C-alpha positions as CSV (number, residue, x, y, z in Angstrom):
1,X,43.6,-18.3,-5.7
2,X,40.3,-18.4,-3.7
3,X,37.7,-20.8,-5.1
4,X,34.4,-19.0,-6.1
5,X,30.7,-20.1,-6.6
6,X,29.4,-17.4,-8.0
7,X,31.0,-16.2,-11.2
8,X,29.2,-13.3,-12.3
9,X,30.0,-11.7,-16.3
10,X,29.7,-7.9,-17.6
11,X,28.3,-8.4,-20.6
12,X,29.0,-5.8,-23.4
13,X,33.2,-6.5,-23.9
14,X,33.1,-9.5,-22.0
15,X,30.5,-12.2,-23.7
16,X,29.7,-10.7,-27.2
17,X,31.4,-8.1,-29.1
18,X,28.3,-5.3,-28.9
19,X,30.4,-2.6,-30.3
20,X,28.7,-2.3,-34.1
21,X,25.9,-2.1,-32.7
22,X,26.4,0.6,-29.7
23,X,28.4,2.7,-31.7
24,X,26.0,3.0,-34.5
25,X,23.2,3.7,-32.1
26,X,25.1,6.3,-30.1
27,X,26.1,8.0,-33.2
28,X,22.3,7.9,-34.9
29,X,21.4,9.4,-31.7
30,X,24.1,12.5,-31.3
31,X,24.0,13.3,-35.0
32,X,20.1,13.2,-33.8
33,X,20.6,15.4,-31.0
34,X,22.9,17.8,-33.3
35,X,26.7,16.8,-32.2
36,X,28.9,14.9,-34.9
37,X,31.7,13.4,-33.3
38,X,35.0,13.9,-35.0
39,X,35.2,9.9,-36.3
40,X,32.6,7.0,-35.8
41,X,36.0,5.0,-34.8
42,X,36.1,7.4,-31.4
43,X,32.4,6.7,-30.4
44,X,34.3,2.9,-29.0
45,X,34.6,4.6,-26.4
46,X,31.9,4.7,-25.1
47,X,31.0,1.1,-25.3
48,X,30.9,0.0,-21.3
49,X,29.8,3.1,-19.3
50,X,26.4,3.7,-18.6
51,X,25.2,5.3,-21.5
52,X,23.8,8.4,-19.9
53,X,27.2,8.9,-18.0
54,X,28.8,9.1,-22.0
55,X,26.3,11.1,-23.3
56,X,26.6,13.5,-20.4
57,X,30.7,13.3,-19.8
58,X,32.0,12.7,-23.2
59,X,29.5,14.8,-25.4
60,X,28.4,17.4,-22.5
61,X,24.4,16.6,-23.2
62,X,22.7,18.3,-20.2
63,X,21.5,16.2,-17.7
64,X,17.6,17.5,-18.0
65,X,18.1,16.1,-21.5
66,X,19.4,12.8,-21.2
67,X,16.0,10.9,-21.7
68,X,15.7,13.0,-25.0
69,X,18.8,12.0,-26.4
70,X,18.1,8.1,-24.8
71,X,15.1,7.9,-26.9
72,X,17.1,8.5,-30.2
73,X,19.3,6.0,-29.3
74,X,17.0,3.5,-28.1
75,X,15.1,4.4,-31.7
76,X,17.8,2.7,-33.4
77,X,19.5,0.1,-30.7
78,X,16.2,-1.7,-30.0
79,X,15.1,-2.2,-33.3
80,X,18.5,-2.4,-35.1
81,X,21.7,-2.2,-33.0
82,X,21.0,-4.9,-30.3
83,X,21.6,-7.6,-33.1
84,X,24.7,-5.8,-34.7
85,X,26.4,-8.2,-32.2
86,X,28.4,-11.8,-31.8
87,X,29.5,-13.7,-29.3
88,X,33.2,-13.6,-28.5
89,X,34.9,-17.4,-29.1
90,X,35.3,-19.9,-26.6
91,X,32.7,-17.9,-24.1
92,X,29.6,-21.1,-24.7
93,X,32.1,-23.4,-23.8
94,X,33.2,-22.2,-20.8
95,X,29.8,-21.1,-20.0
96,X,29.5,-25.2,-20.4
97,X,32.1,-25.8,-18.6
98,X,31.2,-24.0,-15.9
99,X,27.9,-25.4,-15.2
100,X,28.8,-28.8,-15.4
101,X,31.2,-27.4,-12.4
102,X,28.6,-26.8,-10.5
103,X,28.9,-22.8,-10.5
104,X,26.4,-20.2,-10.2
105,X,26.5,-18.0,-13.5
106,X,24.9,-14.4,-13.4
107,X,25.1,-11.6,-15.7
108,X,25.7,-8.0,-14.2
109,X,25.8,-5.3,-17.0
110,X,24.7,-1.9,-17.0
111,X,22.8,-2.6,-20.5
112,X,19.0,-2.0,-19.6
113,X,17.3,-5.4,-17.7
114,X,15.7,-6.0,-21.2
115,X,18.6,-5.3,-24.0
116,X,20.2,-8.4,-21.5
117,X,17.3,-10.7,-21.9
118,X,17.1,-9.4,-25.4
119,X,21.0,-10.6,-26.1
120,X,21.2,-13.2,-24.2
121,X,17.7,-14.8,-25.8
122,X,19.2,-14.1,-29.1
123,X,22.5,-16.2,-28.8
124,X,20.6,-19.1,-26.7
125,X,23.0,-18.7,-23.6
126,X,20.4,-17.9,-20.8
127,X,19.9,-21.4,-20.0
128,X,23.3,-21.5,-19.1
129,X,22.4,-18.5,-16.5
130,X,21.1,-18.3,-12.7
131,X,20.0,-15.0,-12.7
132,X,20.4,-11.7,-15.5
133,X,20.9,-8.6,-14.0
134,X,20.5,-5.5,-15.7
135,X,20.2,-1.3,-15.2
136,X,16.6,0.1,-14.3
137,X,17.1,3.7,-13.9
138,X,12.9,3.7,-12.9
139,X,14.7,2.3,-9.3
140,X,18.3,4.1,-9.5
141,X,19.9,1.1,-10.5
142,X,22.2,2.2,-13.7
143,X,26.1,2.4,-12.5
144,X,27.7,-0.8,-12.4
145,X,27.9,-0.8,-8.4
146,X,24.5,-0.7,-8.3
147,X,23.5,-3.6,-10.6
148,X,26.3,-5.3,-8.4
149,X,24.3,-4.9,-5.4
150,X,21.0,-5.7,-6.8
151,X,22.5,-9.0,-7.6
152,X,24.2,-9.9,-4.7
153,X,20.9,-8.7,-2.6
154,X,18.3,-11.0,-4.6
155,X,20.5,-14.2,-4.7
156,X,21.1,-13.5,-2.2
157,X,25.1,-14.0,-1.8
158,X,26.3,-14.6,1.4
159,X,30.2,-14.4,1.2
160,X,31.4,-11.8,-1.2
161,X,35.0,-13.7,-0.9
162,X,32.9,-16.7,-3.1
163,X,32.0,-14.8,-5.7
164,X,34.1,-13.4,-8.7
165,X,33.0,-10.5,-11.1
166,X,34.4,-10.9,-15.0
167,X,34.1,-7.4,-16.7
168,X,36.6,-5.9,-19.6
169,X,36.6,-2.0,-18.2
170,X,37.7,-0.1,-15.5
171,X,33.6,0.8,-14.5
172,X,33.4,-3.1,-13.9
173,X,36.6,-3.1,-11.7
174,X,34.9,0.0,-9.7
175,X,32.2,-1.1,-9.2
176,X,32.9,-4.7,-8.0
177,X,35.7,-3.2,-5.4
178,X,32.9,-0.8,-4.4
179,X,30.8,-3.8,-2.8
180,X,34.2,-5.8,-1.7
181,X,34.1,-8.0,-4.7
182,X,37.3,-9.8,-6.7
183,X,37.6,-9.2,-10.3
184,X,38.8,-10.6,-13.8
185,X,39.6,-8.0,-16.1
186,X,39.7,-10.0,-19.7
187,X,41.6,-8.7,-22.7
188,X,39.4,-9.5,-25.7
189,X,37.0,-6.5,-25.6
190,X,37.2,-2.9,-25.1
191,X,39.2,-2.1,-21.9
192,X,43.7,-2.1,-22.0
193,X,45.7,-4.4,-19.7
194,X,46.8,-0.9,-18.5
195,X,43.1,0.7,-17.6
196,X,42.0,-2.3,-16.0
197,X,45.5,-3.2,-13.5
198,X,45.2,0.5,-12.8
199,X,41.4,-0.1,-11.9
200,X,42.7,-2.6,-9.4
201,X,41.9,-5.7,-11.5
202,X,42.6,-9.1,-9.1
203,X,43.3,-10.6,-12.2
204,X,43.8,-9.9,-16.1
205,X,43.5,-12.9,-18.4
206,X,43.7,-12.7,-22.2
207,X,40.5,-14.9,-23.4
208,X,37.7,-17.2,-22.8
209,X,40.3,-20.0,-23.5
210,X,42.4,-18.1,-20.7
211,X,39.1,-18.3,-17.9
212,X,38.8,-22.0,-18.9
213,X,42.7,-22.4,-17.2
214,X,41.7,-19.6,-14.6
215,X,38.6,-21.6,-13.7
216,X,40.1,-25.1,-13.8
217,X,37.3,-26.0,-16.4
């Protein structure tokens, strides 16, 4: 197994269980836009992909009206939904152990940059991380591969074989593979083992404690 020095973590579904807030904000935005999902539980599929992609591909929102529905989404999410969230068991201990082992820790999320910073500060997790990377549509940083490229260039990561992304959905795996990064799929989030395996995850583990074993900490 490679000795990874830089470990990138997806945020939603990997570090935190953000589904309640994301789903509630998504539901609020859809109804304000005149769309009623069949059930609230079906909205779990929108946790993970970029939000604009989910609005367009799952619910047919025209691309030119994405900014409008995103405003509805954010009007719920920023004051309330972002805090309808919790850290997965064992994750903070994992970060403590990885830091003690001298690893470089990074967040690589499709969530907006300001949202990433708010969540990490709220849970007191930012102190463990060397870099927090999120999306920024104003500069074209939207897809997971865009975020990863930004992080790799900014740090910089000169040898991709020493870096790995931990994520819970196929979008994480696909984004990492586009740049030549290995991925570890974690099953406590929103993706299934089949989804992660089909996407090409190099490794799949169960939870934070399994990640400790995987990284030897």
